[in-house]
C-alpha positions as CSV (number, residue, x, y, z in Angstrom):
1,M,7.5,3.8,10.4
2,Y,8.4,-0.1,11.0
3,S,7.7,-3.4,10.3
4,S,6.5,-5.8,13.0
5,P,5.4,-9.3,11.9
6,D,3.3,-9.7,15.3
7,Y,0.9,-6.3,14.4
8,Q,-2.6,-7.0,15.7
9,S,-4.6,-4.2,15.2
10,S,-6.2,-3.4,11.8
11,Q,-7.3,-0.2,12.2
12,V,-6.0,2.1,10.1
13,Q,-4.8,5.7,11.5
14,P,-5.4,8.8,9.4
15,D,-1.8,9.3,8.9
16,E,-1.4,6.2,7.8
17,F,-4.4,6.3,5.9
18,N,-3.0,9.2,4.0
19,A,0.2,7.3,3.6
20,L,-1.4,4.1,1.5
21,R,-2.8,6.9,-0.3
22,D,0.1,8.3,-0.9
23,I,1.9,5.8,-2.2
24,F,-1.1,4.0,-4.2
25,E,-1.3,7.2,-6.3
26,H,2.1,7.2,-7.2
27,M,2.3,3.8,-8.0
28,L,-0.7,4.2,-10.4
29,E,0.9,7.2,-11.7
30,E,4.0,5.4,-12.4
31,S,2.5,2.4,-13.9
32,Q,0.1,4.0,-16.1
33,I,-2.3,2.5,-14.2
34,V,-6.5,4.1,-14.9
35,T,-8.1,4.5,-11.8
36,G,-11.0,2.5,-11.2
37,S,-9.3,-0.5,-13.3
38,L,-9.0,-4.0,-12.0
39,R,-5.3,-3.5,-12.5
40,A,-5.8,-0.4,-9.6
41,E,-8.2,-2.9,-7.6
42,M,-5.2,-5.7,-7.9
43,L,-3.0,-3.0,-6.4
44,A,-4.6,-1.6,-4.1
45,E,-5.3,-5.2,-2.3
46,R,-1.6,-5.9,-2.6
47,L,-1.1,-2.9,-0.8
48,I,-3.8,-3.5,2.1
49,S,-2.1,-6.9,1.9
50,I,1.4,-5.9,2.7
51,Y,0.4,-3.1,5.2
52,N,-2.1,-5.9,7.2
53,S,1.2,-8.4,7.2
54,G,3.2,-5.8,9.4
55,I,5.3,-3.5,6.7
56,R,4.9,0.0,7.6
57,D,7.9,1.2,6.0
58,I,6.4,3.6,3.0
59,A,9.9,3.0,1.1
60,M,9.3,-0.4,1.6
61,L,5.7,-0.5,1.1
62,K,6.5,1.1,-2.3
63,E,8.5,-1.8,-3.0
64,M,6.8,-4.4,-2.4
65,V,3.4,-3.1,-4.2
66,K,5.4,-2.4,-7.9
67,P,3.4,-4.1,-10.5
68,Y,5.4,-6.9,-11.7
């Protein structure tokens, strides 16, 4: 995985989707956020936003998406 500020593709490949889902589920559990809640929605939006900014490193995504 890598970070690329110039990443132009908006397509998420299946392996990338699976990684995002795993990060999301991990953060829900770690932060005790209920699936389907407003906090879960905000977490998902933040994760996708960070991903779309070009961050692809799993550890960095996890760190950057941590709730406040």
